[in-house]
Structure formats: structure tokens, C-alpha cells
DOMI-313857 format. One record per atom (N, C-alpha, C): x, y, z; residue number from 1. Coordinates in steps of 0.02 Angstrom, whole numbers. Each point is the difference from the previous one (the first is absolute). Example, Ala and Ser with C-alpha at 12.3 -4.5 7.8 and 13.67 -1.06 7.14 Angstrom:
<recs>
+--------+--------+--------+-----+
!      u !      v !      w !   k !
+--------+--------+--------+-----+
!    660 !   -284 !    390 !   1 !
!    -45 !     59 !      0 !   1 !
!     45 !     60 !      0 !   1 !
!    -18 !     53 !    -36 !   2 !
!     42 !     59 !      3 !   2 !
!    -39 !     55 !     37 !   2 !
+--------+--------+--------+-----+
</recs>
This chain:
<recs>
+--------+--------+--------+-----+
!      u !      v !      w !   k !
+--------+--------+--------+-----+
!   6579 !   5661 !   4373 !   1 !
!     37 !    -54 !     37 !   1 !
!    -32 !    -57 !     61 !   1 !
!     -7 !    -70 !    -39 !   2 !
!    -55 !    -31 !     54 !   2 !
!     55 !    -14 !     58 !   2 !
!    -72 !    -18 !     43 !   3 !
!     38 !    -40 !     75 !   3 !
!     -4 !    -52 !     -6 !   3 !
!     65 !    -43 !     16 !   4 !
!     27 !    -66 !     12 !   4 !
!    -68 !    -34 !     26 !   4 !
!    -23 !    -53 !    -23 !   5 !
!    -59 !    -44 !     14 !   5 !
!     28 !    -26 !     35 !   5 !
!    -78 !    -21 !     57 !   6 !
!     28 !    -38 !     68 !   6 !
!     -6 !    -63 !    -15 !   6 !
!     38 !    -57 !     41 !   7 !
!    -32 !    -44 !    -14 !   7 !
!    -51 !    -49 !     39 !   7 !
!    -57 !    -32 !    -25 !   8 !
!    -42 !      9 !      2 !   8 !
!     11 !    -96 !     45 !   8 !
!      4 !    -28 !     75 !   9 !
!      0 !    -38 !     33 !   9 !
!    -54 !    -54 !     20 !   9 !
!    -14 !    -48 !    -20 !  10 !
!    -51 !    -32 !     29 !  10 !
!      3 !     -5 !     53 !  10 !
!    -75 !     24 !     25 !  11 !
!     22 !     10 !    101 !  11 !
!      8 !    -68 !     36 !  11 !
!     -9 !    -78 !    -34 !  12 !
!     39 !    -54 !     11 !  12 !
!     63 !     -5 !     25 !  12 !
!     34 !     13 !    -74 !  13 !
!     66 !      4 !      8 !  13 !
!     43 !     52 !     49 !  13 !
!    -53 !     57 !     14 !  14 !
!     37 !     33 !     36 !  14 !
!    -17 !    -18 !     89 !  14 !
!    -45 !    -59 !    -13 !  15 !
!    -16 !    -35 !     76 !  15 !
!     60 !    -51 !     -6 !  15 !
!     30 !    -19 !    -39 !  16 !
!     54 !    -53 !     10 !  16 !
!     41 !     32 !     -3 !  16 !
!     33 !     42 !    -17 !  17 !
!     40 !     31 !     19 !  17 !
!      4 !     43 !     73 !  17 !
!    -33 !     -6 !     17 !  18 !
!     -7 !     29 !     92 !  18 !
!     10 !    -68 !     31 !  18 !
!    -65 !    -23 !    -23 !  19 !
!     24 !    -94 !     36 !  19 !
!     92 !    -17 !     -9 !  19 !
!      5 !     -6 !    -34 !  20 !
!     79 !    -20 !    -18 !  20 !
!     51 !     54 !     42 !  20 !
!    -27 !     88 !      6 !  21 !
!     57 !     33 !     22 !  21 !
!     -5 !    -17 !     76 !  21 !
!    -52 !    -14 !      3 !  22 !
!    -30 !    -10 !     85 !  22 !
!     51 !    -63 !     31 !  22 !
!     -9 !    -64 !    -47 !  23 !
!     48 !    -57 !     39 !  23 !
!     66 !     20 !    -10 !  23 !
!     34 !     54 !    -45 !  24 !
!     70 !     31 !    -16 !  24 !
!      5 !     53 !     89 !  24 !
!    -66 !     28 !     14 !  25 !
!     26 !     33 !     72 !  25 !
!      6 !    -49 !     61 !  25 !
!    -42 !    -42 !    -10 !  26 !
!     12 !    -42 !     65 !  26 !
!     71 !    -45 !    -15 !  26 !
!     40 !    -29 !    -45 !  27 !
!     49 !    -30 !     -9 !  27 !
!     42 !     56 !     13 !  27 !
!     10 !     62 !     -8 !  28 !
!     52 !     51 !     14 !  28 !
!    -19 !     -2 !     77 !  28 !
!    -60 !      8 !     26 !  29 !
!     15 !     -8 !     84 !  29 !
!     27 !    -45 !     28 !  29 !
!    -29 !    -66 !    -36 !  30 !
!     43 !    -61 !     36 !  30 !
!     80 !     -4 !    -12 !  30 !
!     22 !     52 !    -53 !  31 !
!     66 !     -5 !    -11 !  31 !
!     39 !     40 !     42 !  31 !
!    -55 !     62 !     20 !  32 !
!     47 !     30 !     45 !  32 !
!      3 !    -33 !     70 !  32 !
!    -52 !    -36 !     20 !  33 !
!    -28 !    -45 !     70 !  33 !
!     70 !    -33 !      7 !  33 !
!     20 !    -45 !    -66 !  34 !
!     49 !    -36 !    -12 !  34 !
!     54 !     33 !     32 !  34 !
!     20 !     31 !    -44 !  35 !
!     77 !     52 !     17 !  35 !
!     -9 !     25 !     94 !  35 !
!    -58 !     22 !     20 !  36 !
!      4 !     20 !     78 !  36 !
!     28 !    -88 !     19 !  36 !
!    -50 !    -30 !    -13 !  37 !
!     18 !    -55 !     45 !  37 !
!     70 !    -26 !      2 !  37 !
!     34 !     -1 !    -68 !  38 !
!     65 !    -12 !    -15 !  38 !
!     56 !     15 !     45 !  38 !
!    -19 !     74 !     20 !  39 !
!     47 !     53 !     50 !  39 !
!    -21 !    -25 !     40 !  39 !
!    -46 !     -3 !     36 !  40 !
!      2 !      9 !     62 !  40 !
!    -35 !    -74 !     34 !  40 !
!      8 !    -62 !    -37 !  41 !
!    -12 !    -67 !     46 !  41 !
!     39 !    -39 !    -31 !  41 !
!     21 !    -61 !     34 !  42 !
!     45 !    -39 !      0 !  42 !
!    -24 !    -47 !    -64 !  42 !
!      7 !     -9 !    -54 !  43 !
!    -11 !    -45 !    -44 !  43 !
!     33 !    -72 !     21 !  43 !
!    -57 !    -59 !    -26 !  44 !
!     32 !    -67 !     25 !  44 !
!     55 !    -27 !    -64 !  44 !
!    -40 !     37 !    -57 !  45 !
!     50 !      0 !    -68 !  45 !
!     11 !     48 !    -30 !  45 !
!     45 !     45 !     -6 !  46 !
!     23 !     49 !    -36 !  46 !
!     -5 !    -11 !    -60 !  46 !
!     24 !    -47 !    -32 !  47 !
!    -17 !     -1 !    -67 !  47 !
!    -49 !      4 !    -23 !  47 !
!    -57 !    -41 !     22 !  48 !
!    -54 !    -12 !    -10 !  48 !
!    -41 !     65 !     18 !  48 !
!      0 !     34 !     44 !  49 !
!    -37 !     66 !     14 !  49 !
!     10 !     19 !    -54 !  49 !
!     77 !     20 !    -17 !  50 !
!     17 !     36 !    -58 !  50 !
!    -31 !      1 !    -62 !  50 !
!      3 !    -70 !     -7 !  51 !
!    -24 !    -16 !    -69 !  51 !
!    -98 !     14 !    -27 !  51 !
!    -40 !     -5 !     89 !  52 !
!    -45 !     35 !      3 !  52 !
!    -45 !     53 !    -10 !  52 !
!     58 !     37 !     17 !  53 !
!      0 !     73 !    -24 !  53 !
!     17 !     22 !    -72 !  53 !
!     42 !    -10 !      4 !  54 !
!     25 !      1 !   -103 !  54 !
!    -68 !    -37 !     -7 !  54 !
!    -11 !    -48 !    -19 !  55 !
!    -64 !    -26 !    -37 !  55 !
!    -59 !     57 !      5 !  55 !
!    -20 !      0 !     65 !  56 !
!    -47 !     50 !     16 !  56 !
!     -1 !     64 !    -35 !  56 !
!     65 !     52 !     -8 !  57 !
!     10 !     50 !    -21 !  57 !
!      2 !    -13 !    -72 !  57 !
!     26 !    -40 !    -47 !  58 !
!    -13 !    -11 !    -59 !  58 !
!    -79 !    -22 !     -9 !  58 !
!    -42 !    -15 !     33 !  59 !
!    -80 !    -27 !    -12 !  59 !
!    -25 !     76 !     -5 !  59 !
!      4 !     39 !     50 !  60 !
!    -11 !     69 !     14 !  60 !
!     -8 !     45 !    -86 !  60 !
!     84 !      2 !    -16 !  61 !
!     30 !     30 !    -57 !  61 !
!    -46 !    -23 !    -36 !  61 !
!    -14 !    -85 !    -26 !  62 !
!    -20 !    -31 !    -68 !  62 !
!    -76 !     41 !     11 !  62 !
!    -43 !     -1 !     35 !  63 !
!    -41 !     -2 !      9 !  63 !
!    -48 !     72 !     -9 !  63 !
!     67 !     41 !     34 !  64 !
!     -4 !     89 !    -19 !  64 !
!      8 !      8 !    -63 !  64 !
!     44 !    -24 !    -46 !  65 !
!     18 !      0 !    -73 !  65 !
!    -66 !    -23 !    -50 !  65 !
!    -42 !    -78 !     34 !  66 !
!    -63 !    -11 !    -24 !  66 !
!    -57 !     46 !     13 !  66 !
!     -1 !     42 !     54 !  67 !
!    -63 !     42 !      2 !  67 !
!     12 !     66 !    -39 !  67 !
!     77 !      7 !      8 !  68 !
!     -8 !     57 !    -59 !  68 !
!    -13 !    -18 !    -63 !  68 !
!     20 !    -25 !    -45 !  69 !
!     12 !    -35 !    -55 !  69 !
!    -81 !    -26 !      6 !  69 !
!    -37 !     -9 !     38 !  70 !
!    -73 !    -17 !    -11 !  70 !
!    -41 !     43 !    -32 !  70 !
!     30 !     64 !     40 !  71 !
!    -61 !     66 !    -29 !  71 !
!     52 !     30 !    -65 !  71 !
!     68 !    -19 !      1 !  72 !
!    -18 !     -2 !    -97 !  72 !
!    -26 !    -41 !    -50 !  72 !
!    -48 !    -51 !     35 !  73 !
!      1 !    -41 !    -60 !  73 !
!     53 !    -57 !    -21 !  73 !
!     40 !      4 !     25 !  74 !
!     70 !    -64 !     -6 !  74 !
!    -35 !    -71 !     -7 !  74 !
!     -3 !    -29 !    -51 !  75 !
!     -8 !    -59 !    -26 !  75 !
!     27 !    -69 !     51 !  75 !
!     48 !     16 !     25 !  76 !
!     49 !    -52 !     26 !  76 !
!     -5 !      4 !     82 !  76 !
!    -32 !     45 !     22 !  77 !
!    -36 !      4 !     87 !  77 !
!    -59 !    -81 !      9 !  77 !
!    -45 !    -16 !    -54 !  78 !
!    -42 !    -54 !     11 !  78 !
!     39 !    -54 !     37 !  78 !
!     54 !    -20 !    -72 !  79 !
!     61 !    -70 !     36 !  79 !
!     14 !     31 !     88 !  79 !
!     44 !     50 !     -5 !  80 !
!     14 !     -5 !     71 !  80 !
!    -34 !      0 !     48 !  80 !
!    -78 !     37 !      1 !  81 !
!    -37 !     12 !     37 !  81 !
!    -58 !    -71 !     15 !  81 !
!     27 !    -51 !    -34 !  82 !
!    -47 !    -45 !      5 !  82 !
!     34 !    -53 !     18 !  82 !
!     85 !      5 !    -15 !  83 !
!     33 !    -51 !     65 !  83 !
!      6 !     20 !     61 !  83 !
!     12 !     82 !      4 !  84 !
!      3 !     11 !     76 !  84 !
!    -55 !    -25 !     58 !  84 !
!    -73 !     -2 !    -49 !  85 !
!    -59 !     16 !     47 !  85 !
!     -6 !    -86 !      4 !  85 !
!     27 !    -54 !    -52 !  86 !
!     16 !    -59 !     18 !  86 !
!     18 !      4 !     66 !  86 !
!     82 !     15 !     20 !  87 !
!     26 !    -29 !     35 !  87 !
!    -30 !     33 !     80 !  87 !
!    -24 !     78 !    -19 !  88 !
!    -46 !     25 !     76 !  88 !
!    -33 !    -60 !      6 !  88 !
!    -49 !    -30 !    -25 !  89 !
!    -45 !    -31 !      1 !  89 !
!     32 !    -73 !     42 !  89 !
!     43 !    -26 !    -22 !  90 !
!     17 !    -47 !     18 !  90 !
!     33 !      9 !     56 !  90 !
!     30 !     54 !     21 !  91 !
!     30 !     15 !     62 !  91 !
!    -79 !      9 !     58 !  91 !
!    -31 !     24 !    -40 !  92 !
!    -66 !     14 !     47 !  92 !
!    -28 !    -73 !     16 !  92 !
!     10 !    -45 !    -35 !  93 !
!    -26 !    -86 !     39 !  93 !
!     47 !     -8 !     16 !  93 !
!     70 !      5 !     16 !  94 !
!     24 !    -23 !     42 !  94 !
!      3 !     40 !     82 !  94 !
!    -56 !     60 !    -32 !  95 !
!    -24 !     31 !     89 !  95 !
!    -40 !    -44 !     11 !  95 !
!    -45 !    -12 !    -39 !  96 !
!    -58 !    -40 !     40 !  96 !
!     12 !    -64 !     25 !  96 !
!     62 !    -42 !    -37 !  97 !
!     25 !    -56 !     17 !  97 !
!     67 !    -18 !     38 !  97 !
!    -11 !     41 !     65 !  98 !
!     66 !     21 !     21 !  98 !
!      3 !    -43 !     70 !  98 !
!    -38 !    -17 !      7 !  99 !
!    -28 !    -63 !     64 !  99 !
!     10 !     49 !     61 !  99 !
!     62 !      0 !     32 ! 100 !
!      2 !     35 !     68 ! 100 !
!      0 !     79 !    -30 ! 100 !
!     47 !      0 !    -22 ! 101 !
!     13 !     82 !    -25 ! 101 !
!    -47 !     38 !    -59 ! 101 !
!    -62 !    -52 !     -2 ! 102 !
!    -27 !      6 !    -49 ! 102 !
!    -46 !     99 !     21 ! 102 !
!      4 !     26 !    -76 ! 103 !
!    -51 !     68 !     -4 ! 103 !
!    -35 !     26 !    -25 ! 103 !
!    -58 !     -6 !     10 ! 104 !
!    -57 !     -5 !    -73 ! 104 !
!    -22 !     78 !    -11 ! 104 !
!     43 !     38 !     62 ! 105 !
!    -29 !     72 !    -29 ! 105 !
!     53 !     18 !    -32 ! 105 !
!     72 !    -23 !    -18 ! 106 !
!      8 !     26 !    -17 ! 106 !
!     13 !    -49 !    -92 ! 106 !
!    -27 !    -43 !     15 ! 107 !
!    -30 !    -49 !    -64 ! 107 !
!    -35 !     62 !    -45 ! 107 !
!    -59 !    -14 !     31 ! 108 !
!    -61 !     57 !    -26 ! 108 !
!     37 !     79 !    -31 ! 108 !
!     43 !     27 !     41 ! 109 !
!     31 !     63 !    -24 ! 109 !
!     44 !     11 !    -49 ! 109 !
!     13 !    -80 !    -15 ! 110 !
!     60 !    -27 !    -56 ! 110 !
!    -57 !    -20 !    -66 ! 110 !
!    -40 !    -46 !     11 ! 111 !
!    -40 !    -33 !    -61 ! 111 !
!    -68 !     45 !    -16 ! 111 !
!    -20 !     44 !     35 ! 112 !
!    -40 !     56 !    -33 ! 112 !
!     32 !     78 !    -54 ! 112 !
!     34 !      6 !     20 ! 113 !
!     43 !     67 !    -49 ! 113 !
!     19 !    -54 !    -67 ! 113 !
!     22 !    -81 !      4 ! 114 !
!     30 !    -17 !    -60 ! 114 !
!    -64 !    -48 !    -37 ! 114 !
!    -35 !      5 !     34 ! 115 !
!    -66 !    -23 !    -70 ! 115 !
!    -32 !     55 !    -20 ! 115 !
!      5 !     64 !     54 ! 116 !
!    -22 !     55 !    -51 ! 116 !
!     26 !     24 !    -61 ! 116 !
!     71 !      3 !      9 ! 117 !
!     27 !      7 !    -60 ! 117 !
!     11 !    -55 !    -44 ! 117 !
!      8 !    -56 !     -3 ! 118 !
!    -22 !    -55 !    -26 ! 118 !
!    -69 !     -4 !    -46 ! 118 !
!    -55 !     48 !     30 ! 119 !
!    -62 !    -11 !    -37 ! 119 !
!     21 !     70 !    -51 ! 119 !
!     23 !     51 !     27 ! 120 !
!     12 !     61 !    -16 ! 120 !
!     31 !     -4 !    -84 ! 120 !
!     59 !    -38 !     24 ! 121 !
!     58 !    -16 !    -69 ! 121 !
!    -35 !    -48 !    -55 ! 121 !
!    -67 !    -15 !     16 ! 122 !
!    -29 !    -35 !    -75 ! 122 !
!    -78 !     39 !    -16 ! 122 !
!    -15 !     56 !     35 ! 123 !
!    -70 !     42 !    -33 ! 123 !
!     37 !     38 !    -66 ! 123 !
!    -56 !    -12 !    -38 ! 124 !
!     10 !     15 !    -61 ! 124 !
!     30 !     66 !      5 ! 124 !
!     -2 !     61 !     47 ! 125 !
!     19 !     66 !    -37 ! 125 !
!     66 !     -4 !     17 ! 125 !
!     35 !    -35 !     67 ! 126 !
!     66 !      4 !      6 ! 126 !
!     37 !    -48 !    -51 ! 126 !
!    -50 !    -46 !    -24 ! 127 !
!     51 !    -46 !    -55 ! 127 !
!     15 !     44 !    -57 ! 127 !
!    -62 !     31 !    -17 ! 128 !
!     28 !     72 !    -55 ! 128 !
!     43 !     41 !      9 ! 128 !
!    -15 !     24 !     65 ! 129 !
!     46 !     55 !     25 ! 129 !
!     60 !    -24 !    -10 ! 129 !
!     40 !    -38 !     10 ! 130 !
!     61 !    -46 !      3 ! 130 !
!      5 !    -47 !    -54 ! 130 !
!    -20 !     21 !    -65 ! 131 !
!      9 !    -44 !    -53 ! 131 !
!     49 !     29 !    -26 ! 131 !
!     47 !    -46 !    -28 ! 132 !
!     71 !     22 !    -29 ! 132 !
!    -36 !     33 !    -60 ! 132 !
!     35 !     51 !    -37 ! 133 !
!    -35 !     14 !    -69 ! 133 !
!     63 !     15 !    -54 ! 133 !
+--------+--------+--------+-----+
</recs>
């Protein structure tokens, strides 16, 4: 009887999945923080607070799905990952340009993993591993 064949994943694909899953974990932590803030602090606009909470939770779930399916070599993750990273870069640029409320540290923490993911997405080994067969 033959043993099941182990899937060989390129190291850059695994690194891509790890970075995406780390982004997911940070968004999940942000979701928990927003829930605590919603329950303990008085929001200026309850509707806006709930909307931001729901969007953050949905983004965390979406990134979790993309991270898992990256390890499975699904081709659809490339488009979803590019869209998320472009949105993350846009938020990072806003963090640099915020005037009185600018936070360059947050901008760098957002832009560096986004650029890393974009570079990894277009490496030949990742493209080959996520190619639709």
C-alpha cells in the first residue's frame, strides 16, 4: 500500500500565506478591540461604530479564507489579495497624510506587508503554484 503523497508547497507560497494569515490575525484582534470599545465606551454614532465593526470582521474572515486557500494553491486568491493590498496601501498613504492626526508608524506597519504580499504574488513559484490546471 502506498503512502499518501505529501504536497510540496514552494517556500514563497507558504510565506505569502503566513503574511496574509498574520494580517487576518491583526484584523481579528482589531475586531475584538472594536467589540470591547462598543460595549464599554459611548460612541458618537452607534450606526457608524457597528458598520466599522462589521466591515472589520468581514475583512478578517475574508483574509482568513484567502490565507487558507493560498496554502491550497487556489488561483482566485491572487485577485483578492491584490485588491486587499491596494486598499491597505491606500489606508497607509492616508496615515502618512493625516495632518494633525498623521501616524507614520501605522502607515509603515500597513505598507510594508502590503508591498511584500504584492511582490510575493508575482514571483514565478507562487504564480506556478496558484495556476489553474
